[in-house]
Backbone as CSV, one residue per row, in Angstrom:
resi,resn,N_x,N_y,N_z,CA_x,CA_y,CA_z,C_x,C_y,C_z
1,MET,98.119,2.964,155.003,96.740,3.341,155.298,96.648,4.023,156.663
2,LYS,97.342,3.437,157.657,97.345,4.003,158.998,97.951,5.399,159.003
3,VAL,99.013,5.587,158.185,99.670,6.895,158.100,98.700,7.937,157.571
4,LYS,97.921,7.564,156.511,96.958,8.492,155.929,95.883,8.885,156.942
5,ILE,95.435,7.909,157.711,94.411,8.188,158.721,94.953,9.145,159.772
6,PHE,96.212,8.920,160.203,96.837,9.773,161.221,96.955,11.212,160.718
7,ILE,97.379,11.372,159.454,97.518,12.705,158.873,96.160,13.398,158.796
8,LEU,95.139,12.614,158.440,93.789,13.172,158.356,93.319,13.657,159.721
9,ILE,93.620,12.908,160.766,93.237,13.294,162.129,93.927,14.601,162.526
10,ILE,95.205,14.698,162.190,95.972,15.905,162.514,95.390,17.118,161.809
11,LEU,95.029,16.954,160.523,94.457,18.070,159.762,93.131,18.518,160.354
12,ILE,92.314,17.544,160.769,91.029,17.887,161.385,91.247,18.640,162.686
13,GLN,92.214,18.191,163.502,92.496,18.847,164.764,93.044,20.251,164.548
14,ALA,93.771,20.442,163.464,94.335,21.770,163.181,93.234,22.785,162.963
15,VAL,92.131,22.320,162.390,90.994,23.213,162.152,90.177,23.400,163.424
16,VAL,89.904,22.299,164.110,89.045,22.345,165.291,89.783,22.918,166.497
17,ASN,91.032,22.506,166.699,91.798,22.918,167.875,93.276,23.012,167.518
18,PRO,93.755,24.162,167.100,95.159,24.317,166.693,96.149,23.909,167.766
19,ARG,95.782,24.046,169.060,96.718,23.700,170.129,97.012,22.208,170.168
20,ALA,96.069,21.400,169.674,96.290,19.954,169.666,97.443,19.587,168.761
21,VAL,97.598,20.324,167.635,98.713,20.079,166.724,100.028,20.354,167.424
22,THR,100.060,21.449,168.186,101.270,21.792,168.930,101.641,20.680,169.889
23,ALA,100.638,20.125,170.591,100.910,19.079,171.572,101.437,17.821,170.899
24,GLN,100.826,17.405,169.769,101.233,16.164,169.122,102.541,16.301,168.368
25,SER,102.957,17.524,168.063,104.228,17.700,167.352,105.371,18.007,168.312
26,GLY,105.121,17.716,169.612,106.183,17.919,170.585,106.398,19.373,170.935
27,GLY,105.414,20.235,170.683,105.536,21.639,171.052,106.309,22.463,170.071
28,ARG,106.617,21.913,168.897,107.448,22.660,167.947,106.685,23.804,167.284
29,ALA,105.375,23.631,167.072,104.589,24.691,166.464,104.328,25.786,167.492
30,ARG,104.524,27.032,167.113,104.372,28.129,168.054,103.025,28.793,167.874
31,GLU,102.289,28.927,168.985,101.015,29.610,168.935,101.241,31.094,168.688
32,THR,100.292,31.705,168.011,100.403,33.139,167.782,100.108,33.891,169.063
33,ALA,100.595,35.116,169.129,100.409,35.936,170.322,98.943,36.272,170.516
34,PRO,98.500,36.384,171.760,97.119,36.814,172.019,96.877,38.209,171.458
35,LEU,95.633,38.523,171.168,95.290,39.828,170.613,95.760,40.962,171.521
36,GLU,95.704,40.722,172.835,96.101,41.766,173.795,97.587,42.107,173.713
37,LEU,98.374,41.229,173.090,99.819,41.432,173.023,100.311,41.685,171.599
38,LYS,99.393,41.943,170.685,99.795,42.256,169.313,100.036,43.755,169.184
39,GLY,101.094,44.119,168.467,101.422,45.531,168.289,100.989,46.062,166.933
40,SER,101.041,47.387,166.791,100.687,48.033,165.533,101.309,49.423,165.503
41,THR,101.356,49.993,164.307,101.860,51.357,164.171,100.971,52.329,164.941
42,GLU,99.667,52.105,164.886,98.724,52.969,165.605,98.981,52.930,167.109
43,GLN,99.303,51.740,167.609,99.610,51.607,169.032,100.855,52.414,169.391
44,ARG,101.880,52.337,168.530,103.117,53.064,168.806,102.883,54.577,168.768
45,ILE,102.032,55.035,167.861,101.699,56.464,167.809,101.026,56.891,169.121
46,GLY,100.097,56.060,169.588,99.427,56.363,170.849,100.391,56.396,172.023
47,GLN,101.352,55.469,172.026,102.348,55.440,173.092,103.211,56.704,173.076
48,ASN,103.613,57.122,171.889,104.438,58.326,171.778,103.677,59.581,172.195
49,LEU,102.408,59.657,171.817,101.598,60.810,172.215,101.443,60.866,173.731
50,ARG,101.211,59.713,174.322,101.074,59.682,175.780,102.382,60.064,176.459
51,ALA,103.497,59.556,175.936,104.797,59.890,176.512,105.066,61.394,176.431
52,GLU,104.740,62.000,175.300,104.947,63.438,175.150,104.091,64.211,176.143
53,ASN,102.856,63.777,176.354,101.980,64.440,177.316,102.517,64.334,178.740
54,LEU,103.287,63.278,178.995,103.890,63.087,180.315,105.261,63.776,180.436
55,GLY,105.695,64.422,179.364,106.984,65.109,179.390,108.176,64.198,179.193
56,ILE,107.949,63.025,178.606,109.034,62.073,178.364,109.482,62.244,176.919
57,ASN,110.572,62.937,176.716,111.025,63.289,175.377,111.918,62.220,174.763
58,GLN,112.056,62.283,173.459,113.019,61.429,172.773,114.437,61.877,173.130
59,ILE,115.322,60.906,173.232,116.731,61.177,173.537,117.467,61.220,172.210
60,ALA,117.804,62.418,171.780,118.240,62.626,170.400,119.540,61.924,170.047
61,ASN,120.530,61.943,170.930,121.837,61.380,170.577,122.529,60.797,171.798
62,ASP,123.694,60.192,171.559,124.420,59.514,172.634,124.984,60.492,173.667
63,VAL,125.226,61.726,173.257,125.735,62.734,174.203,124.667,63.035,175.253
64,ILE,123.447,63.227,174.811,122.339,63.475,175.739,122.098,62.261,176.616
65,LEU,122.159,61.071,176.015,121.981,59.832,176.782,123.018,59.745,177.898
66,ALA,124.262,60.060,177.587,125.336,60.009,178.591,125.078,61.002,179.720
67,ARG,124.538,62.165,179.400,124.242,63.163,180.429,123.110,62.706,181.341
68,LEU,122.097,62.069,180.755,120.994,61.538,181.564,121.486,60.465,182.525
69,ILE,122.444,59.669,182.073,123.030,58.636,182.933,123.890,59.275,184.019
70,GLN,124.686,60.251,183.626,125.568,60.931,184.579,124.766,61.645,185.668
71,GLU,123.640,62.229,185.286,122.795,62.936,186.247,121.906,61.986,187.048
72,LYS,122.041,60.672,186.783,121.274,59.634,187.469,119.761,59.775,187.244
73,ILE,119.397,60.379,186.129,117.994,60.429,185.736,117.576,59.069,185.179
74,LEU,118.503,58.440,184.460,118.333,57.049,184.049,119.152,56.167,184.982
75,VAL,118.616,54.995,185.306,119.318,54.076,186.199,119.695,52.814,185.428
76,GLU,120.710,52.140,185.916,121.206,50.959,185.215,120.541,49.685,185.723
77,LEU,120.217,48.800,184.791,119.798,47.445,185.129,121.058,46.592,185.199
78,THR,121.214,45.856,186.264,122.429,45.056,186.429,122.076,43.588,186.605
79,ASN,123.047,42.743,186.307,122.857,41.307,186.506,122.530,41.036,187.970
80,GLY,121.532,40.229,188.197,121.132,39.936,189.571,120.630,38.522,189.721
81,ASP,119.876,38.310,190.799,119.380,36.976,191.104,118.281,36.533,190.146
82,ASN,117.579,37.513,189.537,116.385,37.166,188.786,116.451,37.467,187.290
83,TYR,117.400,38.253,186.850,117.576,38.495,185.414,119.024,38.873,185.134
84,PHE,119.393,38.806,183.863,120.745,39.190,183.469,120.679,39.971,182.165
85,ILE,121.749,40.711,181.894,121.812,41.592,180.732,122.637,40.937,179.630
86,GLU,122.070,40.868,178.436,122.798,40.349,177.290,122.275,41.033,176.039
87,ARG,122.942,42.108,175.626,122.490,42.868,174.463,122.870,42.223,173.136
88,GLY,123.716,41.215,173.193,124.146,40.568,171.955,125.110,41.427,171.160
89,THR,125.803,42.321,171.845,126.728,43.217,171.162,128.101,42.575,170.987
90,GLU,128.821,43.057,169.984,130.202,42.610,169.783,131.070,43.123,170.927
91,THR,132.020,42.308,171.355,132.885,42.717,172.458,134.206,43.307,171.984
92,LYS,134.519,43.130,170.699,135.755,43.669,170.140,135.436,44.504,168.896
93,PRO,136.292,45.481,168.574,136.065,46.261,167.344,136.052,45.353,166.121
94,TRP,135.315,45.746,165.091,135.262,44.978,163.855,135.170,45.929,162.671
95,LYS,135.217,45.369,161.485,135.191,46.188,160.270,134.109,45.677,159.322
96,ILE,133.516,46.621,158.597,132.600,46.253,157.533,133.053,46.950,156.251
97,ILE,132.635,46.391,155.122,133.037,46.956,153.825,131.798,47.476,153.105
98,GLN,131.852,48.711,152.676,130.770,49.308,151.894,131.271,49.607,150.493
99,ARG,130.363,49.487,149.529,130.685,49.825,148.144,129.715,50.896,147.662
100,VAL,130.242,52.043,147.307,129.446,53.149,146.785,129.970,53.492,145.388
101,LYS,129.114,53.280,144.386,129.490,53.521,142.992,130.759,52.757,142.621
102,GLY,130.813,51.526,143.117,131.945,50.658,142.791,133.179,50.875,143.640
103,LYS,133.170,51.908,144.466,134.338,52.196,145.298,134.213,51.473,146.639
104,ARG,135.275,50.779,147.014,135.288,49.970,148.237,135.781,50.816,149.416
105,THR,134.962,50.837,150.501,135.326,51.602,151.691,135.263,50.701,152.911
106,VAL,136.311,50.744,153.724,136.365,49.966,154.960,135.991,50.878,156.129
107,ILE,135.023,50.436,156.916,134.566,51.220,158.059,134.894,50.473,159.349
108,ASN,135.533,51.176,160.265,135.847,50.606,161.564,134.649,50.746,162.497
109,CYS,134.279,49.665,163.149,133.105,49.650,164.018,133.525,49.460,165.473
110,ALA,132.998,50.308,166.337,133.290,50.222,167.766,132.183,49.461,168.480
111,PRO,132.528,48.574,169.393,131.496,47.806,170.104,130.687,48.680,171.047
112,LYS,129.423,48.323,171.239,128.568,48.987,172.213,128.687,48.255,173.553
113,PRO,128.694,48.983,174.658,128.813,48.319,175.960,127.579,47.471,176.273
114,ASN,127.792,46.398,176.992,126.710,45.497,177.380,126.026,46.035,178.644
115,ARG,125.450,47.237,178.501,124.798,47.896,179.640,123.420,48.390,179.209
116,VAL,122.469,48.340,180.135,121.097,48.754,179.851,120.650,49.758,180.915
117,PHE,120.064,50.866,180.451,119.572,51.909,181.347,118.090,52.169,181.073
118,THR,117.358,52.576,182.107,115.948,52.904,181.977,115.596,53.991,182.991
119,TYR,114.369,54.474,182.921,113.862,55.317,183.992,113.607,54.449,185.226
120,PRO,113.648,55.044,186.417,113.506,54.252,187.657,112.230,53.424,187.729
121,TRP,111.096,53.956,187.262,109.843,53.193,187.372,109.842,51.968,186.466
122,VAL,110.617,52.018,185.369,110.731,50.846,184.495,111.503,49.744,185.221
123,LYS,112.570,50.141,185.893,113.347,49.178,186.668,112.493,48.584,187.788
124,GLU,111.684,49.415,188.425,110.819,48.938,189.510,109.867,47.865,188.999
125,PHE,109.264,48.122,187.840,108.372,47.127,187.238,109.128,45.840,186.920
126,LEU,110.291,45.978,186.293,111.061,44.807,185.882,111.493,43.976,187.074
127,ASP,111.950,44.640,188.144,112.377,43.917,189.338,111.238,43.091,189.924
128,LYS,110.043,43.677,189.945,108.877,42.963,190.476,108.524,41.774,189.582
129,LEU,108.494,42.003,188.271,108.172,40.930,187.323,109.193,39.802,187.417
130,ALA,110.472,40.147,187.468,111.532,39.139,187.506,111.499,38.343,188.806
131,THR,111.192,39.005,189.911,111.100,38.307,191.200,109.975,37.281,191.178
132,ASP,108.817,37.687,190.676,107.674,36.771,190.617,107.938,35.619,189.643
133,HIS,108.607,35.919,188.535,108.965,34.873,187.570,109.921,33.869,188.198
134,SER,110.895,34.378,188.932,111.877,33.515,189.580,111.228,32.599,190.617
135,LEU,110.288,33.129,191.368,109.575,32.317,192.363,108.736,31.231,191.695
136,GLU,108.169,31.579,190.554,107.306,30.634,189.840,108.108,29.518,189.175
137,PHE,109.331,29.843,188.714,110.095,28.884,187.926,111.446,28.540,188.563
138,LYS,111.419,28.375,189.884,112.562,27.842,190.631,113.856,28.605,190.368
139,LYS,113.765,29.925,190.549,114.929,30.820,190.468,115.526,30.924,189.063
140,LYS,114.749,30.583,188.049,115.237,30.751,186.680,115.253,32.234,186.313
141,LYS,116.343,32.675,185.714,116.480,34.071,185.311,115.993,34.256,183.874
142,PHE,115.490,35.452,183.562,115.262,35.748,182.159,116.254,36.801,181.682
143,LYS,116.311,36.975,180.387,117.359,37.798,179.770,116.800,39.124,179.264
144,ILE,117.462,40.219,179.640,117.126,41.553,179.148,118.064,41.878,177.988
145,THR,117.495,42.180,176.828,118.329,42.423,175.656,118.387,43.883,175.231
146,SER,117.472,44.706,175.748,117.488,46.104,175.311,116.709,46.980,176.280
147,GLY,117.177,48.216,176.405,116.482,49.215,177.209,116.515,50.545,176.467
148,THR,117.028,51.567,177.137,117.099,52.884,176.513,118.184,52.936,175.449
149,ARG,117.878,53.573,174.337,118.900,53.909,173.356,118.544,55.258,172.742
150,SER,119.529,55.923,172.223,119.284,57.231,171.621,118.649,57.068,170.239
151,LEU,118.007,58.127,169.789,117.446,58.135,168.439,118.557,57.968,167.413
152,GLU,119.706,58.529,167.715,120.881,58.398,166.847,121.258,56.936,166.660
153,GLU,121.311,56.186,167.749,121.662,54.766,167.664,120.561,53.975,166.962
154,HIS,119.305,54.292,167.268,118.219,53.527,166.663,118.181,53.701,165.144
155,LYS,118.474,54.899,164.674,118.500,55.119,163.229,119.613,54.302,162.570
156,LEU,120.743,54.170,163.265,121.832,53.338,162.745,121.422,51.864,162.712
157,MET,120.624,51.453,163.676,120.189,50.060,163.756,119.296,49.666,162.579
158,ARG,118.593,50.616,161.998,117.730,50.279,160.864,118.299,50.754,159.526
159,THR,119.554,51.163,159.530,120.207,51.619,158.296,121.094,50.509,157.748
160,LYS,120.748,49.977,156.602,121.566,48.938,155.986,122.935,49.499,155.636
161,GLY,123.966,48.731,155.928,125.323,49.187,155.706,125.941,49.805,156.935
162,SER,125.134,50.043,157.969,125.646,50.569,159.231,126.290,49.449,160.034
163,CYS,127.230,49.816,160.893,127.859,48.835,161.777,126.836,48.146,162.673
164,TYR,125.757,48.851,162.985,124.824,48.367,163.994,123.476,47.958,163.407
165,TYR,123.444,47.736,162.118,122.177,47.381,161.461,121.611,46.079,162.002
166,THR,120.305,46.093,162.280,119.578,44.881,162.648,118.198,44.943,162.015
167,PRO,117.781,43.879,161.360,116.480,43.892,160.683,115.299,43.974,161.647
168,ASN,115.556,43.780,162.955,114.468,43.800,163.930,114.143,45.199,164.448
169,ALA,114.970,46.189,164.101,114.735,47.547,164.598,113.451,48.124,164.013
170,ALA,112.657,48.777,164.860,111.380,49.339,164.427,111.586,50.431,163.389
171,GLN,110.796,50.357,162.322,110.822,51.373,161.280,109.872,52.505,161.660
172,ALA,110.118,53.694,161.106,109.266,54.837,161.431,109.218,55.812,160.274
173,ALA,108.002,56.295,159.976,107.819,57.300,158.923,107.841,58.707,159.502
174,GLY,107.845,58.816,160.833,107.858,60.118,161.478,108.108,59.957,162.964
175,PRO,108.298,61.048,163.700,108.625,60.985,165.132,107.623,60.198,165.970
176,LEU,106.342,60.292,165.642,105.338,59.606,166.452,105.275,58.110,166.189
177,GLU,105.996,57.636,165.185,106.063,56.203,164.923,107.363,55.595,165.443
178,GLU,108.187,56.406,166.084,109.483,55.925,166.548,109.340,54.939,167.711
179,SER,110.374,54.137,167.885,110.430,53.182,168.986,110.409,53.920,170.323
180,LEU,109.757,53.317,171.294,109.729,53.893,172.640,111.033,53.658,173.380
181,HIS,111.934,52.871,172.812,113.265,52.719,173.401,113.988,54.067,173.434
182,VAL,113.705,54.930,172.468,114.415,56.213,172.406,113.843,57.221,173.387
183,ARG,112.835,56.831,174.152,112.323,57.668,175.248,112.688,57.088,176.611
184,GLY,113.346,55.932,176.617,113.803,55.356,177.878,112.760,54.608,178.673
185,ILE,111.603,54.296,178.057,110.534,53.644,178.824,110.161,52.279,178.261
186,ALA,111.041,51.689,177.468,110.768,50.358,176.908,111.915,49.406,177.231
187,ILE,111.559,48.173,177.510,112.562,47.129,177.725,112.171,45.910,176.896
188,ASP,113.166,45.102,176.553,112.931,43.854,175.826,113.388,42.678,176.678
189,ILE,112.505,41.716,176.856,112.834,40.472,177.548,112.873,39.361,176.505
190,SER,113.999,38.697,176.388,114.152,37.664,175.369,113.207,36.494,175.605
191,ARG,112.626,35.986,174.509,111.777,34.797,174.576,112.588,33.523,174.315
192,LYS,113.828,33.694,173.865,114.654,32.540,173.533,114.933,31.712,174.787
193,GLY,114.692,30.430,174.695,114.946,29.533,175.814,113.800,29.410,176.798
194,MET,112.731,30.196,176.600,111.578,30.090,177.483,110.764,28.841,177.148
195,LYS,110.371,28.109,178.170,109.516,26.947,177.981,108.079,27.410,177.752
196,SER,107.260,26.504,177.241,105.867,26.854,176.968,105.151,27.308,178.237
197,SER,105.523,26.729,179.370,104.903,27.137,180.641,105.276,28.575,180.992
198,GLU,106.509,28.971,180.679,106.920,30.365,180.915,106.197,31.318,179.981
199,ILE,106.048,30.904,178.734,105.337,31.741,177.760,103.907,31.982,178.233
200,ARG,103.260,30.918,178.684,101.882,31.058,179.175,101.830,31.985,180.390
201,TRP,102.795,31.819,181.281,102.831,32.652,182.489,103.052,34.119,182.132
202,MET,104.007,34.372,181.238,104.312,35.744,180.839,103.104,36.382,180.165
203,ARG,102.453,35.655,179.293,101.276,36.194,178.613,100.200,36.572,179.622
204,LYS,99.894,35.641,180.515,98.849,35.881,181.510,99.209,37.075,182.386
205,ARG,100.463,37.140,182.812,100.894,38.212,183.716,100.878,39.573,183.021
206,LEU,101.419,39.652,181.812,101.493,40.930,181.111,100.106,41.444,180.737
207,ILE,99.229,40.538,180.327,97.863,40.953,179.997,97.150,41.469,181.240
208,ALA,97.339,40.772,182.377,96.709,41.203,183.630,97.224,42.571,184.054
209,ASP,98.544,42.779,183.961,99.124,44.074,184.332,98.646,45.178,183.397
210,LYS,98.495,44.841,182.118,98.034,45.838,181.149,96.593,46.254,181.444
211,ILE,95.747,45.285,181.760,94.335,45.575,181.983,94.103,46.238,183.335
212,ASN,94.768,45.710,184.357,94.516,46.207,185.711,95.265,47.494,186.030
213,GLY,96.544,47.526,185.673,97.339,48.725,185.901,97.366,49.178,187.346
214,ILE,97.359,48.226,188.290,97.307,48.578,189.702,98.654,49.124,190.186
215,GLU,99.714,48.330,190.001,101.037,48.776,190.444,101.776,49.538,189.349
216,PHE,101.600,49.105,188.104,102.314,49.706,186.986,101.373,49.837,185.795
217,GLU,101.639,50.803,184.956,100.861,50.986,183.732,101.746,50.594,182.558
218,ILE,101.432,49.454,181.948,102.289,48.931,180.896,101.503,48.733,179.608
219,ASP,102.237,48.682,178.510,101.657,48.381,177.198,102.603,47.401,176.509
220,PRO,102.399,46.099,176.705,103.336,45.087,176.212,102.982,44.568,174.821
221,ILE,104.005,44.090,174.109,103.840,43.459,172.802,104.667,42.175,172.792
222,GLU,104.092,41.107,172.281,104.840,39.872,172.094,105.366,39.836,170.667
223,GLU,106.679,39.954,170.525,107.317,39.881,169.227,107.922,38.495,169.043
224,ASN,108.455,38.234,167.859,109.005,36.904,167.576,110.141,36.528,168.512
225,ILE,110.966,37.506,168.863,112.162,37.199,169.645,112.109,37.699,171.078
226,CYS,111.116,38.517,171.401,111.123,39.108,172.735,109.734,39.592,173.154
227,TYR,109.642,39.951,174.441,108.519,40.727,174.945,108.988,42.174,175.027
228,HIS,108.358,43.009,174.228,108.676,44.438,174.196,107.649,45.128,175.090
229,ILE,108.120,45.728,176.187,107.204,46.264,177.195,107.470,47.745,177.412
230,VAL,106.447,48.559,177.172,106.513,49.992,177.452,105.894,50.214,178.829
231,VAL,106.617,50.927,179.688,106.166,51.164,181.063,105.994,52.664,181.280
232,PHE,104.774,53.072,181.588,104.488,54.486,181.836,104.551,54.784,183.328
233,PRO,104.929,56.003,183.681,104.997,56.366,185.102,103.614,56.599,185.689
234,LYS,103.501,56.362,186.993,102.287,56.723,187.707,102.274,58.240,187.901
235,ALA,101.154,58.759,188.365,101.001,60.202,188.527,102.055,60.783,189.466
236,LYS,102.462,60.018,190.481,103.419,60.532,191.459,104.840,60.577,190.909
237,GLN,105.066,59.876,189.791,106.384,59.830,189.193,106.445,60.823,188.040
238,SER,107.633,61.295,187.721,107.763,62.253,186.609,109.069,62.057,185.892
239,ALA,109.072,62.387,184.612,110.293,62.341,183.807,111.013,63.667,183.956
240,LYS,112.340,63.632,183.895,113.113,64.845,184.110,114.107,65.100,182.979
241,ASN,113.803,64.590,181.800,114.782,64.731,180.724,114.494,65.908,179.799
242,ALA,113.534,66.789,180.184,113.152,67.882,179.284,114.335,68.775,178.943
243,ASP,115.196,69.022,179.911,116.325,69.929,179.676,117.402,69.294,178.815
244,PHE,117.293,67.997,178.545,118.341,67.295,177.802,117.888,66.917,176.398
245,SER,116.728,67.365,175.978,116.137,66.850,174.751,116.539,67.608,173.508
246,CYS,117.381,68.589,173.592,117.768,69.327,172.382,119.221,69.761,172.482
């Protein structure tokens, strides 16, 4: 009888106050992202249009990406006091097997380096965010899982049977629906291992930065596995990849 009463109380609280269920279940239930941090295809189209107006082009392939890095137009994010890089990439070559019309084909896969590059203003934003996070949570670091990638790599990431396929890669019906990672202005911060207090802090901070836009102009999304943050340059900053876009 007592068990039935307890279950009834929980059900009532779920309707009246969903957060109460999370508290009584030991925090296992995950609250949904705030409306300000929900993404959509329309949002991505708007981001791409704005990027194009700012002269921030898509990086078509790995050759162009390498040139942008060599010319120091893109800068590297490195392991530091406040964050670390972990792309989750394989460290050794591997093989996959494909079957086309019953024919078995072995494909050799080369590992991607565990390195992340962005435009300088994206790094500036990240450094500031990571420093404030570290101060708030006793020098705890957060994990960066993704930054700039070429359109060539991103297409492989969403192609089943590819060495680099991942179901989390953004799908696109056209150029304006493409991921902002292929323009070098998006970063992913892993949510794995974050405590509820960190989640609350990140939500509050990202929403405030999005609305105020005082130091940086950002458009963040809370995804299941990460915070996907698009960072736009201020008027004094400019993208310089126009000569490398074709």
